[in-house]
C-alpha positions as CSV (number, residue, x, y, z in Angstrom):
1,M,-13.9,12.8,1.1
2,L,-13.2,11.0,4.4
3,L,-11.1,13.9,5.6
4,D,-14.0,16.3,5.3
5,R,-15.2,17.3,8.9
6,S,-18.7,16.2,8.2
7,N,-17.4,12.6,7.6
8,A,-15.1,12.5,10.6
9,L,-17.2,9.9,12.5
10,V,-17.3,7.6,9.4
11,M,-13.5,8.0,8.9
12,V,-12.7,7.1,12.5
13,R,-15.0,4.1,12.4
14,Y,-13.4,3.0,9.1
15,V,-9.8,3.3,10.3
16,R,-10.5,1.4,13.5
17,S,-11.5,-1.7,11.5
18,L,-9.0,-4.5,11.2
19,D,-11.0,-5.9,8.3
20,N,-10.8,-2.6,6.4
21,M,-7.0,-2.6,6.9
22,R,-6.7,-6.2,5.6
23,I,-8.7,-5.2,2.5
24,L,-6.5,-2.2,1.9
25,M,-3.3,-4.2,2.4
26,N,-4.6,-6.9,0.0
27,L,-5.4,-4.2,-2.6
28,L,-2.0,-2.6,-2.2
29,R,-0.4,-6.0,-2.7
30,L,-2.4,-6.4,-5.9
31,F,-1.3,-3.0,-7.3
32,V,2.3,-3.8,-6.5
33,A,2.2,-7.3,-7.9
34,N,0.5,-6.3,-11.1
35,Q,3.1,-7.0,-13.9
36,N,1.3,-4.5,-16.2
37,K,1.1,-1.5,-14.0
38,P,0.1,1.7,-15.7
39,A,2.7,4.5,-15.7
40,E,0.7,6.5,-13.2
41,I,0.7,3.6,-10.7
42,V,4.5,3.1,-11.1
43,S,5.1,6.8,-10.7
44,I,3.1,7.0,-7.5
45,L,4.8,3.8,-6.1
46,I,8.3,5.2,-7.0
47,T,7.5,8.6,-5.5
48,N,6.4,6.9,-2.3
49,R,9.0,4.1,-2.3
50,G,11.0,5.3,0.7
51,K,7.9,5.8,2.8
52,L,6.4,2.4,1.7
53,L,9.7,0.5,2.4
54,R,10.0,2.2,5.9
55,F,6.4,1.4,6.6
56,F,6.7,-2.3,5.6
57,G,10.1,-2.6,7.4
58,D,8.4,-1.6,10.7
59,F,5.0,-3.2,10.0
60,K,4.3,-6.3,12.1
61,F,1.1,-8.0,13.3
62,D,0.7,-8.8,17.0
63,K,1.9,-12.4,17.1
64,D,-0.6,-13.1,20.0
65,V,-3.5,-12.4,17.6
66,L,-2.3,-14.5,14.7
67,H,-1.5,-18.2,14.3
68,L,2.0,-19.1,13.2
69,T,1.1,-20.2,9.7
70,V,-0.9,-16.9,9.1
71,D,2.1,-14.9,10.4
72,E,4.5,-16.9,8.0
73,V,2.2,-16.2,5.1
74,F,2.0,-12.5,6.0
75,E,5.8,-12.2,6.3
76,A,6.2,-13.9,2.9
77,D,3.7,-11.6,1.3
78,K,5.3,-8.6,2.9
79,A,8.7,-9.7,1.6
80,Q,7.4,-10.0,-1.9
81,V,5.7,-6.6,-1.8
82,V,9.0,-5.0,-0.5
83,K,11.0,-6.7,-3.2
84,E,8.6,-5.5,-5.9
85,I,8.6,-1.9,-4.6
86,A,12.4,-1.9,-4.3
87,M,12.9,-3.1,-7.9
88,L,10.5,-0.6,-9.5
89,E,11.9,1.3,-12.4
90,P,10.3,4.3,-14.2
91,T,8.4,3.3,-17.3
92,N,9.3,4.5,-20.8
93,N,6.1,6.5,-20.8
94,P,6.3,8.8,-17.8
95,C,3.0,10.0,-16.6
96,A,2.3,13.4,-18.1
97,D,-0.7,13.9,-15.9
98,L,1.0,13.2,-12.6
99,D,0.9,16.9,-11.7
100,K,-2.9,16.7,-11.9
101,C,-3.1,13.6,-9.7
102,D,-5.4,14.0,-6.7
103,I,-3.6,11.3,-4.7
104,P,-1.2,12.8,-2.1
105,C,2.3,11.4,-2.4
């Protein structure tokens, strides 16, 4: 929906917001940390594991913007997310509907 041309201004405004990025990163962290992930979520995370690990490997906040304790918490959270993604194993019930998934991987 955001990629629709009629929504371009909304999309640009949305992706320029540091608050929106923080919200999305926190949501991703919750999806990854969930110990009872549905098979569909596990499949998407495994499919995108390489991209996610590369992204998090290069992902840094500007240290001039953050206080040291916030940076340390961010790095600890990032390390936990990377560890969880790296350790993911396919579930016993592979997602039969993954071919119908609308989320690009």
